[in-house]
C-alpha atoms as a printed R data frame, in Angstrom:
   type eleno elety resid chain resno       x       y       z
1  ATOM     1    CA   MET     A     1   0.939  11.809 -12.999
2  ATOM     2    CA   ASN     A     2   4.158  11.853 -10.931
3  ATOM     3    CA   VAL     A     3   3.732  11.811  -7.198
4  ATOM     4    CA   GLN     A     4   6.910  11.871  -4.642
5  ATOM     5    CA   PRO     A     5   5.921  11.471  -1.078
6  ATOM     6    CA   LEU     A     6   7.296  13.805   1.522
7  ATOM     7    CA   ASP     A     7   9.219  12.851   4.475
8  ATOM     8    CA   ASP     A     8   8.852   9.192   6.005
9  ATOM     9    CA   ARG     A     9   5.967   8.303   3.508
10 ATOM    10    CA   VAL     A    10   5.979   5.335   1.003
11 ATOM    11    CA   LEU     A    11   3.130   5.433  -1.790
12 ATOM    12    CA   VAL     A    12   1.635   1.934  -1.730
13 ATOM    13    CA   LYS     A    13  -0.508   0.371  -4.477
14 ATOM    14    CA   PRO     A    14  -3.015  -1.985  -2.423
15 ATOM    15    CA   THR     A    15  -3.224  -5.778  -3.830
16 ATOM    16    CA   VAL     A    16  -6.634  -7.023  -4.724
17 ATOM    17    CA   GLU     A    17  -7.494 -10.279  -4.992
18 ATOM    18    CA   GLU     A    18 -11.157 -11.621  -5.617
19 ATOM    19    CA   GLU     A    19 -12.625 -13.333  -3.439
20 ATOM    20    CA   LYS     A    20 -14.994 -16.373  -4.317
21 ATOM    21    CA   VAL     A    21 -17.200 -18.281  -1.834
22 ATOM    22    CA   GLY     A    22 -18.300 -21.283  -4.113
23 ATOM    23    CA   SER     A    23 -19.960 -19.259  -6.730
24 ATOM    24    CA   ILE     A    24 -20.481 -16.407  -4.426
25 ATOM    25    CA   ILE     A    25 -18.545 -13.698  -5.112
26 ATOM    26    CA   ILE     A    26 -17.607 -11.834  -2.224
27 ATOM    27    CA   PRO     A    27 -18.185  -7.779  -3.140
28 ATOM    28    CA   ASP     A    28 -15.557  -5.095  -1.894
29 ATOM    29    CA   THR     A    29 -17.615  -3.345   0.554
30 ATOM    30    CA   ALA     A    30 -17.664  -6.836   2.909
31 ATOM    31    CA   LYS     A    31 -14.152  -7.719   2.313
32 ATOM    32    CA   GLU     A    32 -11.264  -6.624   5.044
33 ATOM    33    CA   LYS     A    33  -8.999  -3.869   3.427
34 ATOM    34    CA   PRO     A    34  -6.206  -5.390   2.129
35 ATOM    35    CA   SER     A    35  -2.834  -5.255   3.951
36 ATOM    36    CA   ILE     A    36  -0.170  -6.253   1.718
37 ATOM    37    CA   GLY     A    37   1.158  -3.821  -1.168
38 ATOM    38    CA   GLU     A    38   3.714  -3.001  -3.591
39 ATOM    39    CA   ILE     A    39   5.521   0.241  -3.017
40 ATOM    40    CA   ILE     A    40   5.458   2.743  -5.932
41 ATOM    41    CA   ALA     A    41   7.342   6.121  -4.414
42 ATOM    42    CA   VAL     A    42   9.627   6.428  -1.488
43 ATOM    43    CA   GLY     A    43   9.543   9.833   0.372
44 ATOM    44    CA   ASN     A    44  13.050  11.517   0.496
45 ATOM    45    CA   ASP     A    45  13.957  10.232   4.542
46 ATOM    46    CA   GLU     A    46  17.261   8.709   4.190
47 ATOM    47    CA   GLU     A    47  16.452   6.100   6.465
48 ATOM    48    CA   LEU     A    48  13.279   5.013   4.960
49 ATOM    49    CA   GLN     A    49  15.362   4.583   1.122
50 ATOM    50    CA   ALA     A    50  17.419   2.291   2.869
51 ATOM    51    CA   LEU     A    51  15.019   0.097   4.097
52 ATOM    52    CA   VAL     A    52  12.450  -0.352   0.885
53 ATOM    53    CA   LYS     A    53  12.158   0.356  -2.709
54 ATOM    54    CA   VAL     A    54   9.938   0.935  -5.220
55 ATOM    55    CA   GLY     A    55   8.656  -2.768  -6.435
56 ATOM    56    CA   GLU     A    56   8.874  -4.136  -3.159
57 ATOM    57    CA   LYS     A    57   5.647  -5.942  -1.395
58 ATOM    58    CA   VAL     A    58   4.979  -4.582   1.975
59 ATOM    59    CA   LEU     A    59   2.759  -5.878   4.927
60 ATOM    60    CA   PHE     A    60   1.075  -2.609   6.254
61 ATOM    61    CA   GLY     A    61  -1.123  -1.791   9.595
62 ATOM    62    CA   LYS     A    62  -4.987  -2.780   9.004
63 ATOM    63    CA   TYR     A    63  -6.084   0.783   9.115
64 ATOM    64    CA   ALA     A    64  -2.739   3.060   8.065
65 ATOM    65    CA   GLY     A    65  -2.067   5.414   5.702
66 ATOM    66    CA   GLU     A    66  -4.587   7.881   4.285
67 ATOM    67    CA   GLU     A    67  -6.260   6.648   0.623
68 ATOM    68    CA   VAL     A    68  -5.417   8.587  -2.162
69 ATOM    69    CA   LYS     A    69  -6.646   8.577  -5.818
70 ATOM    70    CA   ILE     A    70  -3.960   8.452  -8.761
71 ATOM    71    CA   GLU     A    71  -5.586   7.995 -12.510
72 ATOM    72    CA   GLY     A    72  -8.568   6.412 -10.979
73 ATOM    73    CA   GLU     A    73  -6.920   3.971  -8.719
74 ATOM    74    CA   LYS     A    74  -6.833   3.448  -5.329
75 ATOM    75    CA   HIS     A    75  -3.272   4.674  -3.001
76 ATOM    76    CA   LEU     A    76  -2.295   4.493  -0.099
77 ATOM    77    CA   LEU     A    77   0.294   7.246   1.544
78 ATOM    78    CA   ILE     A    78   1.724   5.361   4.587
79 ATOM    79    CA   THR     A    79   4.215   6.633   6.981
80 ATOM    80    CA   ARG     A    80   7.562   4.362   8.026
81 ATOM    81    CA   SER     A    81   6.065   3.511  11.330
82 ATOM    82    CA   ASP     A    82   3.108   1.880   9.834
83 ATOM    83    CA   LEU     A    83   5.273  -0.652   7.594
84 ATOM    84    CA   LEU     A    84   5.354  -3.642   9.432
85 ATOM    85    CA   ALA     A    85   7.451  -5.831   7.149
86 ATOM    86    CA   LYS     A    86   8.650  -6.504   3.494
87 ATOM    87    CA   ILE     A    87   7.815  -9.739   1.922
88 ATOM    88    CA   SER     A    88   9.786 -11.276  -0.425
């Protein structure tokens, strides 16, 4: 499925890290939402396209974006104002 965000939105795939404490694995429901992800697609806003590119890693707000499932995987549609930083 090909998804193209509109206007000043980006499609981000959050990074998922398994967290262990000793030999206990923390379930997803007890974890905080990840706030780092990889950009999968960028909207058609020229300012946004100048800021970020597909494949870059970004830091976004804890409760940012709208969660969508694409081919069974969770993604976020995030507006430009919710992007906090690029990670290199």
